[in-house]
PyMOL Python script that loads the backbone (N, CA, C, O; Angstrom):
from pymol import cmd

cmd.read_pdbstr("""\
ATOM      1  N   UNK A   1     127.290  99.404  98.313  1.00  0.00           N
ATOM      2  CA  UNK A   1     126.959  98.953  97.128  1.00  0.00           C
ATOM      3  C   UNK A   1     125.417  98.784  97.129  1.00  0.00           C
ATOM      4  O   UNK A   1     125.070  99.011  98.289  1.00  0.00           O
ATOM      5  N   UNK A   2     124.295  98.484  96.352  1.00  0.00           N
ATOM      6  CA  UNK A   2     123.537  97.743  96.284  1.00  0.00           C
ATOM      7  C   UNK A   2     123.199  96.741  94.714  1.00  0.00           C
ATOM      8  O   UNK A   2     123.517  96.840  93.529  1.00  0.00           O
ATOM      9  N   UNK A   3     122.406  95.815  95.533  1.00  0.00           N
ATOM     10  CA  UNK A   3     122.363  94.784  94.412  1.00  0.00           C
ATOM     11  C   UNK A   3     121.386  94.921  93.602  1.00  0.00           C
ATOM     12  O   UNK A   3     121.386  94.602  92.413  1.00  0.00           O
ATOM     13  N   UNK A   4     120.381  95.476  94.309  1.00  0.00           N
ATOM     14  CA  UNK A   4     118.937  95.663  93.375  1.00  0.00           C
ATOM     15  C   UNK A   4     118.473  94.424  93.610  1.00  0.00           C
ATOM     16  O   UNK A   4     118.343  93.958  94.742  1.00  0.00           O
ATOM     17  N   UNK A   5     118.040  93.478  91.934  1.00  0.00           N
ATOM     18  CA  UNK A   5     117.075  92.120  92.171  1.00  0.00           C
ATOM     19  C   UNK A   5     118.404  91.259  92.316  1.00  0.00           C
ATOM     20  O   UNK A   5     118.413  90.882  93.488  1.00  0.00           O
ATOM     21  N   UNK A   6     119.463  90.803  91.701  1.00  0.00           N
ATOM     22  CA  UNK A   6     119.944  89.711  92.033  1.00  0.00           C
ATOM     23  C   UNK A   6     121.354  89.927  92.264  1.00  0.00           C
ATOM     24  O   UNK A   6     121.832  88.826  92.534  1.00  0.00           O
ATOM     25  N   UNK A   7     122.166  90.736  92.286  1.00  0.00           N
ATOM     26  CA  UNK A   7     123.628  91.115  92.289  1.00  0.00           C
ATOM     27  C   UNK A   7     124.300  90.232  93.537  1.00  0.00           C
ATOM     28  O   UNK A   7     123.391  89.631  94.110  1.00  0.00           O
ATOM     29  N   UNK A   8     125.042  90.077  93.882  1.00  0.00           N
ATOM     30  CA  UNK A   8     125.890  88.852  94.794  1.00  0.00           C
ATOM     31  C   UNK A   8     127.585  89.382  94.601  1.00  0.00           C
ATOM     32  O   UNK A   8     128.141  89.805  93.587  1.00  0.00           O
ATOM     33  N   UNK A   9     128.146  89.167  96.026  1.00  0.00           N
ATOM     34  CA  UNK A   9     129.923  89.288  96.229  1.00  0.00           C
ATOM     35  C   UNK A   9     130.500  88.111  96.065  1.00  0.00           C
ATOM     36  O   UNK A   9     129.701  87.337  96.592  1.00  0.00           O
ATOM     37  N   UNK A  10     131.260  87.581  95.720  1.00  0.00           N
ATOM     38  CA  UNK A  10     131.841  86.652  94.888  1.00  0.00           C
ATOM     39  C   UNK A  10     133.457  86.669  95.746  1.00  0.00           C
ATOM     40  O   UNK A  10     134.264  87.592  95.854  1.00  0.00           O
ATOM     41  N   UNK A  11     133.498  85.509  96.175  1.00  0.00           N
ATOM     42  CA  UNK A  11     134.810  85.467  96.527  1.00  0.00           C
ATOM     43  C   UNK A  11     135.742  84.631  95.831  1.00  0.00           C
ATOM     44  O   UNK A  11     135.504  83.452  95.566  1.00  0.00           O
ATOM     45  N   UNK A  12     137.113  85.407  95.446  1.00  0.00           N
ATOM     46  CA  UNK A  12     137.973  84.921  94.641  1.00  0.00           C
ATOM     47  C   UNK A  12     139.627  84.485  95.595  1.00  0.00           C
ATOM     48  O   UNK A  12     140.231  85.379  96.188  1.00  0.00           O
ATOM     49  N   UNK A  13     140.039  83.323  95.587  1.00  0.00           N
ATOM     50  CA  UNK A  13     141.144  83.485  96.079  1.00  0.00           C
ATOM     51  C   UNK A  13     142.737  84.942  95.959  1.00  0.00           C
ATOM     52  O   UNK A  13     143.498  85.473  96.767  1.00  0.00           O
ATOM     53  N   UNK A  14     142.481  85.014  94.371  1.00  0.00           N
ATOM     54  CA  UNK A  14     143.723  85.127  93.828  1.00  0.00           C
ATOM     55  C   UNK A  14     143.022  85.840  92.487  1.00  0.00           C
ATOM     56  O   UNK A  14     142.038  85.354  91.929  1.00  0.00           O
ATOM     57  N   UNK A  15     143.497  86.722  92.180  1.00  0.00           N
ATOM     58  CA  UNK A  15     143.698  87.435  90.201  1.00  0.00           C
ATOM     59  C   UNK A  15     143.483  86.461  89.286  1.00  0.00           C
ATOM     60  O   UNK A  15     142.788  86.621  88.283  1.00  0.00           O
ATOM     61  N   UNK A  16     144.003  85.529  89.558  1.00  0.00           N
ATOM     62  CA  UNK A  16     144.455  84.371  88.526  1.00  0.00           C
ATOM     63  C   UNK A  16     142.945  83.711  88.571  1.00  0.00           C
ATOM     64  O   UNK A  16     142.411  83.469  87.489  1.00  0.00           O
ATOM     65  N   UNK A  17     142.367  83.466  89.580  1.00  0.00           N
ATOM     66  CA  UNK A  17     141.455  82.416  90.012  1.00  0.00           C
ATOM     67  C   UNK A  17     139.967  83.147  89.114  1.00  0.00           C
ATOM     68  O   UNK A  17     139.240  82.568  88.307  1.00  0.00           O
ATOM     69  N   UNK A  18     139.876  84.630  89.624  1.00  0.00           N
ATOM     70  CA  UNK A  18     138.601  85.569  89.029  1.00  0.00           C
ATOM     71  C   UNK A  18     138.981  85.422  87.924  1.00  0.00           C
ATOM     72  O   UNK A  18     138.343  84.517  87.385  1.00  0.00           O
ATOM     73  N   UNK A  19     139.851  85.937  87.167  1.00  0.00           N
ATOM     74  CA  UNK A  19     140.536  85.772  85.426  1.00  0.00           C
ATOM     75  C   UNK A  19     140.068  84.136  85.083  1.00  0.00           C
ATOM     76  O   UNK A  19     139.590  83.927  83.968  1.00  0.00           O
ATOM     77  N   UNK A  20     140.154  83.421  85.681  1.00  0.00           N
ATOM     78  CA  UNK A  20     139.868  82.076  85.692  1.00  0.00           C
ATOM     79  C   UNK A  20     138.393  81.492  85.028  1.00  0.00           C
ATOM     80  O   UNK A  20     138.399  80.835  83.987  1.00  0.00           O
ATOM     81  N   UNK A  21     137.037  81.846  85.825  1.00  0.00           N
ATOM     82  CA  UNK A  21     136.050  81.311  86.417  1.00  0.00           C
ATOM     83  C   UNK A  21     135.188  83.255  85.861  1.00  0.00           C
ATOM     84  O   UNK A  21     133.999  83.070  85.599  1.00  0.00           O
ATOM     85  N   UNK A  22     135.469  84.317  85.744  1.00  0.00           N
ATOM     86  CA  UNK A  22     134.847  85.395  85.838  1.00  0.00           C
ATOM     87  C   UNK A  22     134.601  85.389  84.102  1.00  0.00           C
ATOM     88  O   UNK A  22     135.239  84.769  83.251  1.00  0.00           O
ATOM     89  N   UNK A  23     133.404  86.342  83.931  1.00  0.00           N
ATOM     90  CA  UNK A  23     133.373  86.802  82.431  1.00  0.00           C
ATOM     91  C   UNK A  23     133.540  85.997  81.321  1.00  0.00           C
ATOM     92  O   UNK A  23     134.094  86.388  80.294  1.00  0.00           O
ATOM     93  N   UNK A  24     133.010  84.706  81.507  1.00  0.00           N
ATOM     94  CA  UNK A  24     132.829  83.727  80.492  1.00  0.00           C
ATOM     95  C   UNK A  24     131.919  83.074  80.175  1.00  0.00           C
ATOM     96  O   UNK A  24     131.511  82.268  81.012  1.00  0.00           O
ATOM     97  N   UNK A  25     131.248  83.149  78.876  1.00  0.00           N
ATOM     98  CA  UNK A  25     130.262  82.817  78.757  1.00  0.00           C
ATOM     99  C   UNK A  25     130.006  81.346  79.129  1.00  0.00           C
ATOM    100  O   UNK A  25     128.854  81.138  79.510  1.00  0.00           O
ATOM    101  N   UNK A  26     130.829  80.273  79.103  1.00  0.00           N
ATOM    102  CA  UNK A  26     130.315  78.528  79.542  1.00  0.00           C
ATOM    103  C   UNK A  26     130.226  78.912  81.279  1.00  0.00           C
ATOM    104  O   UNK A  26     129.725  78.057  82.008  1.00  0.00           O
ATOM    105  N   UNK A  27     130.640  79.988  81.785  1.00  0.00           N
ATOM    106  CA  UNK A  27     129.899  79.523  83.763  1.00  0.00           C
ATOM    107  C   UNK A  27     128.832  80.986  83.884  1.00  0.00           C
ATOM    108  O   UNK A  27     128.700  81.538  84.976  1.00  0.00           O
ATOM    109  N   UNK A  28     128.406  81.297  83.141  1.00  0.00           N
ATOM    110  CA  UNK A  28     127.444  82.409  83.620  1.00  0.00           C
ATOM    111  C   UNK A  28     127.723  83.202  84.710  1.00  0.00           C
ATOM    112  O   UNK A  28     126.747  83.659  85.305  1.00  0.00           O
ATOM    113  N   UNK A  29     129.356  83.603  85.305  1.00  0.00           N
ATOM    114  CA  UNK A  29     129.305  84.548  86.564  1.00  0.00           C
ATOM    115  C   UNK A  29     129.626  85.923  85.598  1.00  0.00           C
ATOM    116  O   UNK A  29     129.970  85.839  84.419  1.00  0.00           O
ATOM    117  N   UNK A  30     129.510  86.742  86.072  1.00  0.00           N
ATOM    118  CA  UNK A  30     129.907  88.287  85.320  1.00  0.00           C
ATOM    119  C   UNK A  30     130.043  89.278  86.400  1.00  0.00           C
ATOM    120  O   UNK A  30     129.144  89.816  87.047  1.00  0.00           O
ATOM    121  N   UNK A  31     131.774  89.483  86.518  1.00  0.00           N
ATOM    122  CA  UNK A  31     131.654  90.692  87.393  1.00  0.00           C
ATOM    123  C   UNK A  31     131.960  91.595  87.015  1.00  0.00           C
ATOM    124  O   UNK A  31     132.850  91.674  86.168  1.00  0.00           O
ATOM    125  N   UNK A  32     131.378  92.544  87.471  1.00  0.00           N
ATOM    126  CA  UNK A  32     131.454  94.046  87.027  1.00  0.00           C
ATOM    127  C   UNK A  32     132.014  94.728  87.724  1.00  0.00           C
ATOM    128  O   UNK A  32     132.122  95.862  87.257  1.00  0.00           O
ATOM    129  N   UNK A  33     132.683  94.528  89.166  1.00  0.00           N
ATOM    130  CA  UNK A  33     133.653  95.436  90.029  1.00  0.00           C
ATOM    131  C   UNK A  33     134.559  94.563  90.464  1.00  0.00           C
ATOM    132  O   UNK A  33     134.064  93.436  90.425  1.00  0.00           O
ATOM    133  N   UNK A  34     135.732  94.551  90.888  1.00  0.00           N
ATOM    134  CA  UNK A  34     137.107  93.716  91.343  1.00  0.00           C
ATOM    135  C   UNK A  34     137.293  94.264  92.346  1.00  0.00           C
ATOM    136  O   UNK A  34     137.445  95.476  92.200  1.00  0.00           O
ATOM    137  N   UNK A  35     137.361  93.857  93.487  1.00  0.00           N
ATOM    138  CA  UNK A  35     138.485  94.304  94.754  1.00  0.00           C
ATOM    139  C   UNK A  35     139.189  93.617  95.289  1.00  0.00           C
ATOM    140  O   UNK A  35     138.818  92.791  96.123  1.00  0.00           O
ATOM    141  N   UNK A  36     140.800  93.866  94.801  1.00  0.00           N
ATOM    142  CA  UNK A  36     141.701  93.174  95.343  1.00  0.00           C
ATOM    143  C   UNK A  36     141.985  93.445  96.812  1.00  0.00           C
ATOM    144  O   UNK A  36     142.058  94.627  97.149  1.00  0.00           O
ATOM    145  N   UNK A  37     142.125  92.653  97.576  1.00  0.00           N
ATOM    146  CA  UNK A  37     142.647  92.869  98.699  1.00  0.00           C
ATOM    147  C   UNK A  37     143.861  92.091  98.730  1.00  0.00           C
ATOM    148  O   UNK A  37     144.267  91.667  97.648  1.00  0.00           O
ATOM    149  N   UNK A  38     144.762  91.728 100.174  1.00  0.00           N
ATOM    150  CA  UNK A  38     145.708  91.553 100.763  1.00  0.00           C
ATOM    151  C   UNK A  38     146.189  90.581 100.384  1.00  0.00           C
ATOM    152  O   UNK A  38     147.307  90.471  99.881  1.00  0.00           O
ATOM    153  N   UNK A  39     144.732  89.037 100.741  1.00  0.00           N
ATOM    154  CA  UNK A  39     145.248  88.449 100.187  1.00  0.00           C
ATOM    155  C   UNK A  39     143.720  87.115  98.789  1.00  0.00           C
ATOM    156  O   UNK A  39     143.665  85.954  98.383  1.00  0.00           O
ATOM    157  N   UNK A  40     142.931  88.341  98.678  1.00  0.00           N
ATOM    158  CA  UNK A  40     142.463  87.427  97.417  1.00  0.00           C
ATOM    159  C   UNK A  40     141.689  88.636  97.079  1.00  0.00           C
ATOM    160  O   UNK A  40     142.019  89.713  97.574  1.00  0.00           O
ATOM    161  N   UNK A  41     140.356  88.515  96.012  1.00  0.00           N
ATOM    162  CA  UNK A  41     139.246  89.358  95.194  1.00  0.00           C
ATOM    163  C   UNK A  41     138.116  88.942  95.920  1.00  0.00           C
ATOM    164  O   UNK A  41     137.754  87.857  96.374  1.00  0.00           O
ATOM    165  N   UNK A  42     137.533  90.366  95.912  1.00  0.00           N
ATOM    166  CA  UNK A  42     136.031  90.387  95.977  1.00  0.00           C
ATOM    167  C   UNK A  42     135.362  90.494  94.918  1.00  0.00           C
ATOM    168  O   UNK A  42     135.663  91.550  94.362  1.00  0.00           O
ATOM    169  N   UNK A  43     134.814  90.083  94.518  1.00  0.00           N
ATOM    170  CA  UNK A  43     134.098  90.156  93.185  1.00  0.00           C
ATOM    171  C   UNK A  43     132.202  90.875  93.144  1.00  0.00           C
ATOM    172  O   UNK A  43     131.251  90.144  93.419  1.00  0.00           O
ATOM    173  N   UNK A  44     132.049  92.216  92.793  1.00  0.00           N
ATOM    174  CA  UNK A  44     130.836  92.342  92.775  1.00  0.00           C
ATOM    175  C   UNK A  44     130.311  91.504  91.177  1.00  0.00           C
ATOM    176  O   UNK A  44     130.786  91.706  90.059  1.00  0.00           O
ATOM    177  N   UNK A  45     129.202  90.547  91.563  1.00  0.00           N
ATOM    178  CA  UNK A  45     128.551  90.292  90.087  1.00  0.00           C
ATOM    179  C   UNK A  45     126.932  90.407  90.236  1.00  0.00           C
ATOM    180  O   UNK A  45     126.229  90.137  91.210  1.00  0.00           O
ATOM    181  N   UNK A  46     126.551  90.930  88.865  1.00  0.00           N
ATOM    182  CA  UNK A  46     125.408  91.793  88.694  1.00  0.00           C
ATOM    183  C   UNK A  46     125.270  91.018  87.156  1.00  0.00           C
ATOM    184  O   UNK A  46     126.115  91.105  86.266  1.00  0.00           O
ATOM    185  N   UNK A  47     124.180  90.358  87.093  1.00  0.00           N
ATOM    186  CA  UNK A  47     124.174  89.426  85.832  1.00  0.00           C
ATOM    187  C   UNK A  47     122.834  90.733  84.929  1.00  0.00           C
ATOM    188  O   UNK A  47     122.699  90.707  83.706  1.00  0.00           O
ATOM    189  N   UNK A  48     122.261  91.432  85.562  1.00  0.00           N
ATOM    190  CA  UNK A  48     121.160  91.985  84.716  1.00  0.00           C
ATOM    191  C   UNK A  48     121.559  93.854  84.341  1.00  0.00           C
ATOM    192  O   UNK A  48     121.186  94.742  83.574  1.00  0.00           O
ATOM    193  N   UNK A  49     122.912  93.557  85.884  1.00  0.00           N
ATOM    194  CA  UNK A  49     123.505  95.182  85.609  1.00  0.00           C
ATOM    195  C   UNK A  49     122.853  96.202  86.461  1.00  0.00           C
ATOM    196  O   UNK A  49     123.387  97.296  86.646  1.00  0.00           O
ATOM    197  N   UNK A  50     121.446  95.803  87.111  1.00  0.00           N
ATOM    198  CA  UNK A  50     120.857  97.055  87.786  1.00  0.00           C
ATOM    199  C   UNK A  50     121.536  97.591  89.230  1.00  0.00           C
ATOM    200  O   UNK A  50     121.294  98.613  89.872  1.00  0.00           O
ATOM    201  N   UNK A  51     122.484  96.489  89.483  1.00  0.00           N
ATOM    202  CA  UNK A  51     123.185  96.703  90.763  1.00  0.00           C
ATOM    203  C   UNK A  51     124.367  98.128  90.538  1.00  0.00           C
ATOM    204  O   UNK A  51     124.695  98.676  89.485  1.00  0.00           O
ATOM    205  N   UNK A  52     124.842  98.453  92.084  1.00  0.00           N
ATOM    206  CA  UNK A  52     125.475  99.850  91.845  1.00  0.00           C
ATOM    207  C   UNK A  52     126.387  99.782  93.098  1.00  0.00           C
ATOM    208  O   UNK A  52     126.034  99.355  94.197  1.00  0.00           O
ATOM    209  N   UNK A  53     127.808 100.344  92.718  1.00  0.00           N
ATOM    210  CA  UNK A  53     128.942 100.883  93.418  1.00  0.00           C
ATOM    211  C   UNK A  53     129.179 101.827  93.891  1.00  0.00           C
ATOM    212  O   UNK A  53     129.421 102.695  93.053  1.00  0.00           O
ATOM    213  N   UNK A  54     129.274 102.293  95.321  1.00  0.00           N
ATOM    214  CA  UNK A  54     129.771 104.158  94.937  1.00  0.00           C
ATOM    215  C   UNK A  54     130.622 103.893  95.935  1.00  0.00           C
ATOM    216  O   UNK A  54     130.418 103.074  96.831  1.00  0.00           O
ATOM    217  N   UNK A  55     132.078 104.922  95.735  1.00  0.00           N
ATOM    218  CA  UNK A  55     132.776 104.761  96.700  1.00  0.00           C
ATOM    219  C   UNK A  55     132.772 106.151  97.077  1.00  0.00           C
ATOM    220  O   UNK A  55     132.469 106.961  96.200  1.00  0.00           O
ATOM    221  N   UNK A  56     133.111 106.647  98.450  1.00  0.00           N
ATOM    222  CA  UNK A  56     133.592 107.980  99.095  1.00  0.00           C
ATOM    223  C   UNK A  56     134.672 107.666 100.319  1.00  0.00           C
ATOM    224  O   UNK A  56     135.056 106.666 100.926  1.00  0.00           O
ATOM    225  N   UNK A  57     134.941 109.099 100.334  1.00  0.00           N
ATOM    226  CA  UNK A  57     136.537 109.051 100.887  1.00  0.00           C
ATOM    227  C   UNK A  57     136.225 108.562 102.239  1.00  0.00           C
ATOM    228  O   UNK A  57     137.004 107.812 102.828  1.00  0.00           O
ATOM    229  N   UNK A  58     134.872 109.044 102.864  1.00  0.00           N
ATOM    230  CA  UNK A  58     134.548 108.873 104.011  1.00  0.00           C
ATOM    231  C   UNK A  58     132.981 108.792 103.939  1.00  0.00           C
ATOM    232  O   UNK A  58     132.366 109.320 103.012  1.00  0.00           O
ATOM    233  N   UNK A  59     132.091 107.810 105.399  1.00  0.00           N
ATOM    234  CA  UNK A  59     131.047 108.085 105.313  1.00  0.00           C
ATOM    235  C   UNK A  59     130.070 109.048 105.536  1.00  0.00           C
ATOM    236  O   UNK A  59     128.848 108.910 105.477  1.00  0.00           O
ATOM    237  N   UNK A  60     130.711 110.011 105.793  1.00  0.00           N
ATOM    238  CA  UNK A  60     130.055 111.775 105.534  1.00  0.00           C
ATOM    239  C   UNK A  60     129.948 112.135 104.541  1.00  0.00           C
ATOM    240  O   UNK A  60     129.097 113.025 104.503  1.00  0.00           O
ATOM    241  N   UNK A  61     130.505 111.862 103.334  1.00  0.00           N
ATOM    242  CA  UNK A  61     130.871 112.305 101.737  1.00  0.00           C
ATOM    243  C   UNK A  61     129.544 111.454 101.359  1.00  0.00           C
ATOM    244  O   UNK A  61     128.862 111.865 100.420  1.00  0.00           O
ATOM    245  N   UNK A  62     129.094 110.109 102.158  1.00  0.00           N
ATOM    246  CA  UNK A  62     127.484 109.517 101.168  1.00  0.00           C
ATOM    247  C   UNK A  62     126.520 110.141 102.051  1.00  0.00           C
ATOM    248  O   UNK A  62     126.439 110.176 103.279  1.00  0.00           O
ATOM    249  N   UNK A  63     125.517 110.825 100.740  1.00  0.00           N
ATOM    250  CA  UNK A  63     124.285 111.057 101.400  1.00  0.00           C
ATOM    251  C   UNK A  63     123.283 110.307 102.607  1.00  0.00           C
ATOM    252  O   UNK A  63     122.578 110.716 103.530  1.00  0.00           O
ATOM    253  N   UNK A  64     123.627 109.064 102.072  1.00  0.00           N
ATOM    254  CA  UNK A  64     122.944 108.532 102.598  1.00  0.00           C
ATOM    255  C   UNK A  64     123.204 107.927 103.711  1.00  0.00           C
ATOM    256  O   UNK A  64     122.361 107.847 104.605  1.00  0.00           O
ATOM    257  N   UNK A  65     124.414 107.416 103.808  1.00  0.00           N
ATOM    258  CA  UNK A  65     125.038 107.669 105.159  1.00  0.00           C
ATOM    259  C   UNK A  65     125.102 108.615 106.156  1.00  0.00           C
ATOM    260  O   UNK A  65     124.785 108.344 107.314  1.00  0.00           O
ATOM    261  N   UNK A  66     125.399 109.460 105.887  1.00  0.00           N
ATOM    262  CA  UNK A  66     125.601 110.958 106.655  1.00  0.00           C
ATOM    263  C   UNK A  66     124.026 111.475 107.598  1.00  0.00           C
ATOM    264  O   UNK A  66     123.912 112.381 108.423  1.00  0.00           O
ATOM    265  N   UNK A  67     123.145 110.662 107.167  1.00  0.00           N
ATOM    266  CA  UNK A  67     121.821 111.474 107.882  1.00  0.00           C
ATOM    267  C   UNK A  67     121.388 110.558 108.770  1.00  0.00           C
ATOM    268  O   UNK A  67     120.499 110.690 109.611  1.00  0.00           O
ATOM    269  N   UNK A  68     122.395 109.168 108.424  1.00  0.00           N
ATOM    270  CA  UNK A  68     122.266 107.864 109.467  1.00  0.00           C
ATOM    271  C   UNK A  68     121.910 108.324 111.202  1.00  0.00           C
ATOM    272  O   UNK A  68     120.931 108.125 111.922  1.00  0.00           O
ATOM    273  N   UNK A  69     123.289 109.051 111.423  1.00  0.00           N
ATOM    274  CA  UNK A  69     123.173 109.375 112.848  1.00  0.00           C
ATOM    275  C   UNK A  69     124.204 108.554 113.052  1.00  0.00           C
ATOM    276  O   UNK A  69     124.645 107.830 112.160  1.00  0.00           O
ATOM    277  N   UNK A  70     124.851 108.613 114.693  1.00  0.00           N
ATOM    278  CA  UNK A  70     125.803 107.813 115.303  1.00  0.00           C
ATOM    279  C   UNK A  70     125.670 106.149 115.272  1.00  0.00           C
ATOM    280  O   UNK A  70     124.570 105.602 115.197  1.00  0.00           O
ATOM    281  N   UNK A  71     126.706 105.543 115.326  1.00  0.00           N
ATOM    282  CA  UNK A  71     126.973 104.100 115.259  1.00  0.00           C
ATOM    283  C   UNK A  71     126.085 103.796 116.457  1.00  0.00           C
ATOM    284  O   UNK A  71     125.873 104.893 116.972  1.00  0.00           O
ATOM    285  N   UNK A  72     125.409 102.774 117.215  1.00  0.00           N
ATOM    286  CA  UNK A  72     125.037 102.306 118.338  1.00  0.00           C
ATOM    287  C   UNK A  72     126.021 101.315 118.676  1.00  0.00           C
ATOM    288  O   UNK A  72     126.001 100.825 119.805  1.00  0.00           O
ATOM    289  N   UNK A  73     127.009 100.909 117.703  1.00  0.00           N
ATOM    290  CA  UNK A  73     128.267 100.279 118.197  1.00  0.00           C
ATOM    291  C   UNK A  73     129.667 100.542 118.723  1.00  0.00           C
ATOM    292  O   UNK A  73     130.468  99.775 119.256  1.00  0.00           O
ATOM    293  N   UNK A  74     129.764 102.185 118.348  1.00  0.00           N
ATOM    294  CA  UNK A  74     130.860 102.925 118.535  1.00  0.00           C
ATOM    295  C   UNK A  74     130.993 103.638 119.822  1.00  0.00           C
ATOM    296  O   UNK A  74     130.071 104.175 120.436  1.00  0.00           O
ATOM    297  N   UNK A  75     132.181 103.589 120.152  1.00  0.00           N
ATOM    298  CA  UNK A  75     132.429 103.877 121.509  1.00  0.00           C
ATOM    299  C   UNK A  75     131.897 105.403 121.713  1.00  0.00           C
ATOM    300  O   UNK A  75     131.493 105.662 122.846  1.00  0.00           O
ATOM    301  N   UNK A  76     131.856 106.379 120.798  1.00  0.00           N
ATOM    302  CA  UNK A  76     130.891 107.323 120.705  1.00  0.00           C
ATOM    303  C   UNK A  76     129.601 107.465 121.476  1.00  0.00           C
ATOM    304  O   UNK A  76     129.215 108.407 122.168  1.00  0.00           O
ATOM    305  N   UNK A  77     128.919 106.102 121.148  1.00  0.00           N
ATOM    306  CA  UNK A  77     127.346 106.013 121.731  1.00  0.00           C
ATOM    307  C   UNK A  77     127.335 105.614 123.074  1.00  0.00           C
ATOM    308  O   UNK A  77     127.310 104.421 123.378  1.00  0.00           O
ATOM    309  N   UNK A  78     127.358 106.844 124.204  1.00  0.00           N
ATOM    310  CA  UNK A  78     126.926 106.832 125.503  1.00  0.00           C
ATOM    311  C   UNK A  78     125.831 106.581 125.564  1.00  0.00           C
ATOM    312  O   UNK A  78     125.134 106.457 124.557  1.00  0.00           O
ATOM    313  N   UNK A  79     125.333 106.422 126.939  1.00  0.00           N
ATOM    314  CA  UNK A  79     124.067 106.820 127.409  1.00  0.00           C
ATOM    315  C   UNK A  79     123.862 107.985 127.747  1.00  0.00           C
ATOM    316  O   UNK A  79     122.721 108.087 128.198  1.00  0.00           O
ATOM    317  N   UNK A  80     124.503 109.083 127.753  1.00  0.00           N
ATOM    318  CA  UNK A  80     124.610 110.613 127.723  1.00  0.00           C
ATOM    319  C   UNK A  80     123.959 110.594 126.251  1.00  0.00           C
ATOM    320  O   UNK A  80     122.761 110.473 125.996  1.00  0.00           O
ATOM    321  N   UNK A  81     125.052 110.746 125.312  1.00  0.00           N
ATOM    322  CA  UNK A  81     124.532 110.699 123.942  1.00  0.00           C
ATOM    323  C   UNK A  81     123.013 109.828 123.384  1.00  0.00           C
ATOM    324  O   UNK A  81     122.359 110.464 122.558  1.00  0.00           O
ATOM    325  N   UNK A  82     122.624 108.863 123.672  1.00  0.00           N
ATOM    326  CA  UNK A  82     121.717 108.558 123.193  1.00  0.00           C
ATOM    327  C   UNK A  82     120.665 109.552 124.092  1.00  0.00           C
ATOM    328  O   UNK A  82     119.857 110.039 123.302  1.00  0.00           O
ATOM    329  N   UNK A  83     120.458 109.927 125.224  1.00  0.00           N
ATOM    330  CA  UNK A  83     119.529 110.641 125.767  1.00  0.00           C
ATOM    331  C   UNK A  83     119.465 112.178 125.240  1.00  0.00           C
ATOM    332  O   UNK A  83     118.462 112.810 125.572  1.00  0.00           O
ATOM    333  N   UNK A  84     120.463 112.847 124.435  1.00  0.00           N
ATOM    334  CA  UNK A  84     120.425 113.439 123.932  1.00  0.00           C
ATOM    335  C   UNK A  84     119.498 113.280 122.732  1.00  0.00           C
ATOM    336  O   UNK A  84     118.586 114.078 122.511  1.00  0.00           O
ATOM    337  N   UNK A  85     119.797 112.078 121.859  1.00  0.00           N
ATOM    338  CA  UNK A  85     119.283 112.017 120.809  1.00  0.00           C
ATOM    339  C   UNK A  85     117.947 111.549 121.036  1.00  0.00           C
ATOM    340  O   UNK A  85     117.254 111.775 120.044  1.00  0.00           O
ATOM    341  N   UNK A  86     117.261 110.929 122.051  1.00  0.00           N
ATOM    342  CA  UNK A  86     116.659 111.173 122.619  1.00  0.00           C
ATOM    343  C   UNK A  86     115.320 112.812 122.356  1.00  0.00           C
ATOM    344  O   UNK A  86     114.277 113.070 121.756  1.00  0.00           O
ATOM    345  N   UNK A  87     116.230 113.412 123.198  1.00  0.00           N
ATOM    346  CA  UNK A  87     115.836 114.487 123.376  1.00  0.00           C
ATOM    347  C   UNK A  87     115.358 115.736 122.039  1.00  0.00           C
ATOM    348  O   UNK A  87     114.534 116.645 121.933  1.00  0.00           O
ATOM    349  N   UNK A  88     116.333 115.172 121.266  1.00  0.00           N
ATOM    350  CA  UNK A  88     116.109 115.982 119.854  1.00  0.00           C
ATOM    351  C   UNK A  88     115.340 115.566 119.183  1.00  0.00           C
ATOM    352  O   UNK A  88     115.127 116.361 118.268  1.00  0.00           O
ATOM    353  N   UNK A  89     114.559 114.405 119.095  1.00  0.00           N
ATOM    354  CA  UNK A  89     113.421 113.767 118.099  1.00  0.00           C
ATOM    355  C   UNK A  89     112.150 114.367 119.381  1.00  0.00           C
ATOM    356  O   UNK A  89     112.003 114.286 120.601  1.00  0.00           O
ATOM    357  N   UNK A  90     111.271 115.108 117.945  1.00  0.00           N
ATOM    358  CA  UNK A  90     110.061 115.483 118.940  1.00  0.00           C
ATOM    359  C   UNK A  90     108.936 114.893 117.992  1.00  0.00           C
ATOM    360  O   UNK A  90     109.070 115.102 116.787  1.00  0.00           O
ATOM    361  N   UNK A  91     107.789 114.141 118.456  1.00  0.00           N
ATOM    362  CA  UNK A  91     106.897 113.796 117.987  1.00  0.00           C
ATOM    363  C   UNK A  91     105.929 114.456 117.168  1.00  0.00           C
ATOM    364  O   UNK A  91     105.793 115.344 118.009  1.00  0.00           O
ATOM    365  N   UNK A  92     105.205 114.773 116.344  1.00  0.00           N
ATOM    366  CA  UNK A  92     104.013 115.118 116.131  1.00  0.00           C
ATOM    367  C   UNK A  92     103.239 114.856 116.156  1.00  0.00           C
ATOM    368  O   UNK A  92     102.322 115.610 115.828  1.00  0.00           O
TER     369      UNK A  92
END
""", "prot")
cmd.dss("prot")
cmd.show_as("cartoon", "prot")
cmd.util.cbc("prot")
cmd.orient("prot")
C-alpha cells in the first residue's frame, strides 16, 4: 500500500459497519479497497484517489521488495550472513 498524500487505513468491526459508515456523502469517508479479515474489515480510504494497493503472491514477486535483501529481524539473518552482506557491498 502506498498512501501518497492523504490515504489512511480504517478499521471496521464488520462488513455491516463498513457499509453503514463508508462511501456516503454525509460522512466524507470513501473506502476504495476493503479487506475482510476473520473478525473485522480493514478499509483503504483515499479521498483524492492518489493512493495505490498492489497485491502479489509473495514478496519476491514485488519489484520493490525483491531488491531490499534479507529482513534483519528474520531467523535467516545471522552474524555470518551479515558479514557476507558487508563483503558484497563495494564502496566507490
